[in-house]
Each structure stands twice: as structure tokens, then as C-alpha cells.
C-alpha positions as CSV (number, residue, x, y, z in Angstrom):
1,L,-0.1,0.0,-0.1
2,Q,1.2,3.3,-0.9
3,G,-0.2,6.8,-1.2
4,R,0.5,10.5,-1.8
5,E,-1.3,13.8,-1.8
6,Q,-0.5,16.3,-4.5
7,N,-2.3,19.4,-5.7
8,G,-5.6,18.6,-4.0
9,W,-5.6,14.8,-5.2
10,T,-4.9,11.7,-3.4
11,C,-3.6,8.6,-5.2
12,I,-3.5,5.3,-3.5
13,Q,-2.0,2.0,-4.9
14,F,-2.4,-1.1,-3.5
15,K,-1.4,-4.9,-4.5
16,R,-2.3,-8.4,-3.3
17,L,-2.5,-11.8,-4.5
18,L,-5.7,-12.5,-6.7
19,D,-6.3,-15.6,-4.4
20,T,-4.8,-15.2,-1.0
21,C,-6.3,-18.7,0.1
22,D,-7.5,-16.7,3.4
23,S,-11.3,-17.5,3.9
24,M,-11.7,-13.9,5.2
25,D,-10.5,-12.5,1.8
26,V,-12.6,-12.1,-1.3
27,R,-10.7,-13.6,-4.5
28,I,-10.2,-11.0,-7.1
29,K,-11.6,-12.3,-10.2
30,S,-11.3,-11.4,-14.0
31,G,-13.9,-8.7,-15.0
32,T,-15.8,-6.5,-12.6
33,N,-14.9,-6.6,-8.8
34,V,-16.7,-4.4,-6.0
35,I,-14.2,-2.2,-4.2
36,I,-15.3,-1.0,-0.7
37,F,-13.9,2.3,0.6
38,A,-14.1,4.7,3.7
39,Y,-12.1,7.7,4.6
40,G,-11.7,9.8,7.6
41,L,-11.2,13.7,7.9
42,V,-8.2,13.7,10.1
43,D,-4.9,12.0,9.6
44,P,-3.8,9.9,12.5
45,D,-0.6,10.6,14.2
46,L,0.6,7.2,14.4
47,S,4.0,8.2,16.1
48,R,1.9,8.8,19.3
49,P,0.5,6.1,21.7
50,D,-3.0,7.5,21.4
51,G,-2.8,8.2,17.6
52,D,-6.0,6.4,16.8
53,I,-7.7,6.1,13.5
54,F,-11.1,7.8,13.7
55,Y,-14.3,6.5,12.5
56,H,-15.2,7.4,9.2
57,G,-18.9,8.1,9.7
58,T,-20.9,8.4,6.5
59,R,-17.7,8.8,4.5
60,R,-18.0,5.4,2.7
61,G,-19.1,3.6,-0.4
62,T,-18.5,1.0,-2.9
63,R,-17.7,1.0,-6.7
64,M,-17.8,-1.8,-9.2
65,I,-14.5,-1.5,-11.1
66,P,-12.5,-3.8,-13.5
67,L,-9.4,-5.1,-12.1
68,Q,-6.8,-6.8,-14.3
69,S,-3.7,-8.6,-13.6
70,Y,-0.7,-9.4,-16.0
71,G,1.7,-12.2,-15.8
72,N,4.5,-9.9,-16.8
73,S,4.7,-6.3,-16.4
74,P,2.3,-4.3,-18.6
75,T,3.4,-2.6,-21.6
76,E,2.4,0.8,-22.8
77,D,-0.2,-0.7,-25.3
78,K,-1.8,-2.6,-22.3
79,F,-2.1,0.5,-20.4
80,S,-4.2,2.2,-23.0
81,E,-6.9,-0.6,-22.5
82,L,-7.1,-0.1,-18.7
83,D,-10.3,1.4,-17.2
84,S,-10.1,4.1,-14.2
85,F,-12.1,5.7,-11.8
86,E,-12.0,8.8,-9.6
87,F,-13.2,9.6,-6.1
88,R,-13.5,13.4,-5.7
89,F,-13.9,15.1,-2.5
90,N,-13.3,18.6,-1.2
91,N,-11.1,19.3,1.6
92,V,-10.3,15.6,2.6
93,S,-6.9,14.4,4.0
94,V,-6.1,10.7,3.8
95,A,-3.7,8.7,5.8
96,C,-2.0,5.8,4.4
């Protein structure tokens, strides 16, 4: 998991196995997958013992998006076929 904030945009990148063999994980399949997200308004200070992550309240949702995996690193041609989606929020900080 990695993320960054720049010019009012937050970008988060994550990766994991398509099938983790964990009964609590949902297998990532070819085609459309459901992504669940939630975000808070305050960055936690994880350097402090009381740097808790606060409840997100109603700032949450789901999106159905296509996730794709490649056996080899994608070439530029493969990138042109990828779909994307945007979450746009005003005045939001995200901790990663």
C-alpha cells in the first residue's frame, strides 16, 4: 500500500494476490470487482500511542470496477486498455 497527496488529489496504490487462500478475503476475479472504501477527515498521528484512526462516519461507499492482472509487467499498449475511476472530495486528508 502506498499513497500520496498532491495538488488537491490523493492517489492510493495497492496490490495483493488474486487469491490469498484466506477464507476472510474475497478472491479478485477477471472482470468487474466490487471495491469498498471509507475515509476519515483527520490524519492519525501514528507516532503517538494515542494516535488512533477515527471512525469515518458516513464517508464510505462501494464501486464496481474492472481489476486486471498481468503475468508480466504491462507494456504501454496494455495501459491504453485500462479503465479508471475517480473519487473526488473537497478538503479531505487521507492517511496511508
